[in-house]
C-alpha positions in Angstrom: 0.1 82.9 294.1 0.7 85.9 296.4 -1.5 89.0 296.7 -0.1 92.2 298.2 -2.7 93.5 300.7 -0.7 96.6 301.8 2.6 98.4 301.2 4.0 101.5 302.8 7.7 102.1 302.7 9.2 98.9 304.0 6.0 97.5 305.7 4.3 95.0 303.5 1.4 92.5 304.0 1.1 89.6 301.6 -1.6 86.9 301.4 -1.0 83.5 299.8 -4.3 82.0 298.8 -3.7 79.0 296.6 -0.9 77.1 298.2 -3.1 74.3 299.5 -5.2 73.7 296.4 -3.7 70.3 295.6 -6.3 68.3 293.7 -9.1 70.0 295.6 -8.8 67.5 298.5 -7.9 70.1 301.2 -10.0 73.1 302.3 -8.8 76.4 300.7 -6.8 78.4 303.2 -4.8 81.6 303.3 -1.4 82.1 304.7 -0.1 85.6 305.6 3.4 87.2 305.6 3.9 90.5 307.3 7.2 92.2 306.3 8.8 95.0 308.2 12.2 96.0 306.8 14.5 93.0 307.0 12.3 90.9 309.2 8.7 89.9 309.6 6.2 87.4 310.8 4.2 84.5 309.3 0.6 84.2 310.4 -1.1 80.8 310.3 1.5 79.0 308.1 -0.7 76.1 307.2 0.0 72.5 306.4 2.8 70.8 304.5 1.3 71.4 301.1 1.6 75.1 301.7 5.2 75.1 303.1 7.4 75.2 300.1 5.9 78.1 298.2 5.4 80.1 301.4 9.0 79.6 302.3 10.1 80.8 298.9 7.7 83.8 299.1 9.2 84.8 302.5 12.8 84.4 301.2 12.1 86.9 298.5 11.8 89.6 301.3 14.4 88.5 303.9 16.6 85.5 304.8 14.7 82.8 306.7 16.9 83.2 309.8 15.6 86.7 310.2 12.0 85.6 310.6 10.9 87.2 313.9 7.8 85.2 314.7 5.3 82.5 313.7 1.8 83.3 314.8 -0.9 80.8 315.2 -4.5 81.7 315.8 -5.2 78.2 317.2 -3.9 74.7 316.7 -5.9 73.2 313.8 -3.9 71.2 311.2 -4.6 73.9 308.5 -3.0 76.4 310.8 0.2 74.8 311.9 0.6 71.2 310.5 3.8 72.4 308.8 5.3 73.5 312.1 8.0 70.8 312.1 9.5 72.2 308.9 9.4 75.8 310.1 11.2 74.7 313.3 14.0 73.3 311.1 14.1 76.2 308.6 14.0 79.1 311.0 14.9 80.1 314.6 11.6 82.0 315.1 9.5 81.5 318.2 5.9 80.3 317.8 3.1 82.4 319.5 0.0 80.5 320.3 -2.6 80.5 323.1 -1.3 79.1 326.3 -4.1 76.5 326.1 -2.3 75.0 323.0 1.3 75.5 323.8 1.7 71.9 325.0 -0.3 70.5 322.1 1.6 72.3 319.3 4.8 70.1 319.8 2.8 67.1 318.7 3.2 68.4 315.1 7.0 68.2 315.5 9.8 65.6 316.1 10.7 65.4 319.8 12.7 68.4 321.2 12.3 70.6 318.1 10.0 73.1 319.8 12.0 73.3 323.1 12.2 76.9 324.3 10.4 78.2 321.1 6.7 78.1 322.1 5.4 81.3 323.6 2.0 80.9 325.3 -0.2 83.9 324.9 -2.3 84.8 327.9 -6.1 84.8 327.5 -6.2 88.6 327.7 -4.0 88.9 324.6 -0.9 91.1 324.3 0.7 93.8 322.2 3.6 91.9 320.7 6.8 93.8 319.9 8.7 91.8 317.3 12.0 92.2 315.5 14.8 94.4 316.7 16.3 97.9 316.2 15.0 99.8 313.2 13.0 96.8 312.0 11.1 96.5 315.3 7.3 96.3 314.8 4.1 95.7 316.7 1.3 93.2 316.3 -1.7 93.0 318.7 -2.9 89.6 319.7 -6.6 90.0 320.3 -8.7 87.5 322.3 -11.1 85.6 320.1 -11.8 82.6 322.2 -14.5 80.2 321.0 -14.4 81.7 317.5 -14.0 78.8 317.0 -11.3 77.3 319.2 -11.2 77.4 323.0 -8.0 79.3 323.0 -8.1 81.5 319.9 -6.5 84.8 318.8 -6.8 87.3 316.0 -3.9 89.5 315.1 -4.2 93.3 314.3 -1.5 95.2 312.5 -1.8 98.9 313.5 0.2 100.0 310.5 -1.8 98.4 307.7 -5.0 98.4 309.8 -5.6 94.8 308.8 -7.3 92.4 311.2 -6.1 88.9 310.5 -9.3 87.2 311.8 -8.5 83.4 311.6 -11.7 81.4 311.0 -14.0 84.3 311.7 -15.0 85.8 308.4 -14.2 82.7 306.5 -16.0 82.1 303.2 -16.2 78.9 301.2 -17.4 77.6 297.8 -16.2 76.6 294.4 -17.3 79.9 292.9 -15.2 81.9 295.4 -12.2 83.9 294.3 -10.1 84.5 297.4 -7.9 87.0 295.5 -10.9 89.4 295.0 -11.6 91.4 298.1 -15.3 91.8 299.1 -16.6 95.4 299.3 -20.3 94.7 300.0 -21.4 91.9 302.2 -24.9 91.0 301.1 -24.0 88.8 298.1 -21.2 87.2 300.1 -23.3 86.0 303.0 -24.3 82.7 301.4 -20.6 81.7 301.2 -20.2 82.4 304.9 -23.5 81.6 306.7 -23.3 77.8 306.9 -19.7 77.8 308.1 -20.3 80.4 310.8 -23.5 78.8 312.1 -21.6 75.5 312.7 -18.1 76.6 313.6 -18.7 79.7 315.8 -19.7 78.7 319.4 -22.5 81.2 320.3 -24.0 84.6 319.6 -22.9 85.7 323.1 -19.2 85.4 322.1 -19.8 87.1 318.7 -21.4 90.1 320.5 -18.4 90.4 322.8 -16.1 90.2 319.9 -18.0 92.9 318.0 -17.9 95.3 320.9 -14.1 94.8 321.1 -13.2 95.3 317.4 -15.4 98.4 317.0 -12.7 100.1 319.1 -10.2 99.5 316.3 -9.6 101.4 313.1 -9.9 98.4 310.7 -9.3 98.9 307.0 -9.5 95.2 306.1 -10.6 91.9 307.6 -8.4 89.1 306.3 -9.7 85.6 307.3 -7.9 82.3 307.0 -10.3 81.0 304.4 -11.8 82.8 301.4 -11.7 86.5 300.5 -10.7 89.5 302.5 -13.3 92.2 303.3 -12.6 95.9 302.7 -14.5 99.2 302.7 -18.2 99.0 303.7 -18.0 95.2 304.1 -15.9 95.5 307.2 -18.6 97.2 309.3 -21.3 95.2 307.6 -19.6 92.0 308.6 -19.2 93.1 312.2 -22.9 93.9 312.4 -23.9 90.6 310.7 -21.8 88.6 313.0 -23.1 90.4 316.1 -26.7 89.2 315.4 -25.9 85.7 314.1 -27.3 82.7 316.0 -24.8 79.9 315.8 -23.2 76.9 317.5 -24.9 76.0 320.9 -27.7 78.5 320.2 -29.0 76.1 317.5 -28.5 72.8 319.3 -31.0 70.9 321.4 -32.1 67.4 322.4 -32.6 66.3 318.8 -28.9 66.7 318.2 -28.0 64.4 321.0 -29.7 61.1 320.4 -28.4 57.6 320.4 -28.2 56.6 316.6 -30.9 54.2 315.6 
């Protein structure tokens, strides 16, 4: 099932929220398609169980050979396990942290990623994708250790959507990822456990919050769970900024030889 997050003229942002719900064995994850005219980009394309429907969804907007980019926030299986199939079906380059550019080929048959992996520098980059009248911009924002060592979020300045990867994720059987969250308070129980374990430290969250407050963000769209809009955007930034997590919570009791 696809959900249209934004449409203005020929610029469209679409979320696919249920492609990995096969028997409930895999964690729910979102895949995103950004369309600009006759081209576009896929963000965090997911695993093999998401591939077929995402490919068909993309093909409804433009031919696969016109895909301008595959963007990966990091290198987890739920992010790019389907990479081998995308390397066959398209000619698009893959943008991923330079830390992971030599790891990503392990998802593919030998030689299939040759010349097609673009390593993003730690400082991030304003990516100019597509060509001619269909050219568009996406900003790769540093989000290292949230949760991967080399991690990026992607900001679309047209839709003002921050595609935030694992940061902002929500989980639970009662969750409806198709329903955007407008107020954070009731949503926190679906987020707190995940963030306390998967985010590395409060220091990194504070650095992230200071960075994204410089942006005009209409929506935060994470890779798991529901997008956040309206007041929930700034409420989430404030909540994350004060959250103790990861190494903040660990001590000697967590590092003992099992009895």
